[in-house]
C-alpha positions as CSV (number, residue, x, y, z in Angstrom):
1,X,-26.3,-0.2,9.1
2,X,-27.8,3.0,7.6
3,X,-25.9,5.7,5.7
4,X,-25.5,8.0,8.6
5,X,-24.0,5.2,10.7
6,X,-21.6,4.3,7.9
7,X,-20.5,7.9,7.5
8,X,-19.9,8.2,11.3
9,X,-17.8,5.1,11.3
10,X,-15.8,6.1,8.3
11,X,-14.5,9.4,9.7
12,X,-12.5,7.9,12.7
13,X,-11.2,5.1,10.4
14,X,-9.9,7.7,7.9
15,X,-8.4,9.7,10.7
16,X,-6.6,6.7,12.1
17,X,-5.4,5.8,8.5
18,X,-3.9,9.3,8.2
19,X,-2.3,9.1,11.6
20,X,-0.7,5.8,10.8
21,X,0.6,7.2,7.6
22,X,2.2,10.0,9.5
23,X,3.6,7.7,12.1
24,X,5.1,5.4,9.5
25,X,6.7,8.3,7.7
26,X,8.1,9.7,11.0
27,X,9.6,6.3,12.0
28,X,11.1,5.8,8.5
29,X,12.6,9.3,8.4
30,X,14.1,9.1,11.9
31,X,16.2,6.1,10.9
32,X,15.7,4.7,14.3
33,X,12.4,3.1,13.5
34,X,12.1,-0.6,14.4
35,X,11.4,-2.4,11.1
36,X,9.0,-4.8,12.9
37,X,7.1,-1.9,14.3
38,X,6.9,-0.2,10.9
39,X,5.7,-3.5,9.3
40,X,3.0,-3.8,11.9
41,X,1.8,-0.3,11.4
42,X,1.7,-0.9,7.6
43,X,-0.3,-4.0,8.1
44,X,-2.8,-2.1,10.3
45,X,-3.0,0.6,7.7
46,X,-3.8,-1.9,5.0
47,X,-6.5,-3.5,7.2
48,X,-8.0,0.0,7.8
49,X,-8.0,0.7,4.0
50,X,-9.9,-2.6,3.4
51,X,-12.4,-1.7,6.1
52,X,-12.9,1.8,4.7
53,X,-13.3,0.4,1.2
54,X,-16.0,-2.0,2.4
55,X,-17.9,0.8,4.1
56,X,-17.6,3.1,1.1
57,X,-18.9,0.4,-1.1
58,X,-22.0,0.2,1.1
59,X,-22.7,3.9,0.4
60,X,-22.8,3.4,-3.4
61,X,-26.2,2.3,-4.5
62,X,-26.5,-0.9,-6.6
63,X,-27.5,0.1,-10.1
64,X,-28.9,-2.6,-12.3
65,X,-27.8,-1.9,-15.9
């Protein structure tokens, strides 16, 4: 995967991560949020964060010190 493909893949992942953050906050603030649903959203958010981190690491060049 080249740099442009990685950057194209990162943008929707970041957007989904932000959307999940907003959804989790809305459910928590409403007080009617199902705890199981909130836990699932948080798990998905963590998975996205890991995937984003892996892709971002591929953008950083390896520098031999």
